[in-house]
Structure formats: C-alpha cells, structure tokens
C-alpha positions as CSV (number, residue, x, y, z in Angstrom):
1,X,56.6,-71.4,169.4
2,X,59.1,-69.0,168.4
3,X,57.4,-66.7,171.1
4,X,58.0,-69.1,173.6
5,X,61.7,-69.7,172.8
6,X,62.3,-66.2,172.8
7,X,60.8,-65.6,176.1
8,X,62.6,-68.6,177.4
9,X,66.1,-67.2,176.2
10,X,65.7,-63.9,177.6
11,X,64.1,-64.8,181.2
12,X,67.7,-66.0,182.5
13,X,68.9,-62.5,184.2
14,X,72.3,-64.4,184.3
15,X,72.9,-65.2,180.6
16,X,71.4,-61.5,179.7
17,X,74.0,-60.0,182.1
18,X,76.7,-62.2,180.8
19,X,76.0,-60.9,177.2
20,X,75.6,-57.5,178.2
21,X,79.3,-57.8,179.7
22,X,80.6,-59.6,176.7
23,X,79.1,-57.4,174.4
24,X,80.6,-54.1,176.2
25,X,83.8,-56.0,176.3
26,X,83.8,-56.4,172.6
27,X,82.7,-53.0,171.8
28,X,85.5,-51.6,173.9
29,X,87.9,-53.9,171.8
30,X,86.6,-52.8,168.6
31,X,86.9,-49.3,169.8
32,X,90.3,-50.1,170.6
33,X,91.5,-51.8,167.5
34,X,89.9,-49.1,165.5
35,X,92.1,-46.4,167.1
36,X,95.0,-48.6,166.5
37,X,94.1,-48.5,162.9
38,X,93.8,-45.1,162.9
39,X,97.2,-44.5,164.7
40,X,99.1,-47.1,162.3
41,X,97.7,-45.4,159.3
42,X,98.8,-41.7,160.1
43,X,102.4,-43.3,161.0
44,X,102.3,-45.0,157.7
45,X,101.3,-41.6,156.0
46,X,104.3,-39.9,157.6
47,X,106.5,-42.3,156.9
48,X,105.5,-42.4,153.3
49,X,106.3,-38.7,153.1
50,X,109.4,-39.0,154.9
51,X,110.3,-41.8,152.2
52,X,109.3,-39.5,149.2
53,X,111.2,-36.4,150.5
54,X,114.2,-38.6,151.1
55,X,114.1,-39.8,147.6
56,X,113.8,-36.3,146.2
57,X,117.2,-35.3,148.1
58,X,118.8,-38.1,146.5
59,X,117.6,-37.0,143.5
60,X,119.0,-33.7,143.8
61,X,122.2,-34.9,145.2
62,X,122.5,-37.1,142.0
63,X,121.8,-34.3,139.8
64,X,124.4,-32.2,141.3
65,X,127.0,-34.7,141.2
66,X,126.4,-35.4,137.4
67,X,126.3,-31.8,136.6
C-alpha cells in the first residue's frame, strides 16, 4: 500500500513542479538569511572592537587626568 500511495503522490506533475518551485524559493531565502547573519555578525564584531577601543581611550584620558 505504501508503494501505491507514493506512486500516487508523485504522479501529479503539477504538484511536483509546484513543490520544486517552492523548494527553490525556500533555498534562496535560506541563502539570503545566511548571508544576512554573516553580515550582521561581521558588523557586530566591528562595533564591539570599536567599543573596546573607545573604552581603552577613555581609560587613558582618565589616567592622564588623575596624574
């Protein structure tokens, strides 16, 4: 019976074509989201480094003011 159901489901070319299109669309969307995640991670790393540098500069200024 499982073979009959499987054969029945895959015999409709319209459904197969629609699933292929949907699968392609979803794969493209996943790739786009993965690229966005990488871009945001890089941006976050850059901002974190800038913040650390700013804190270091602030500490140097404070140390000079105290001396």
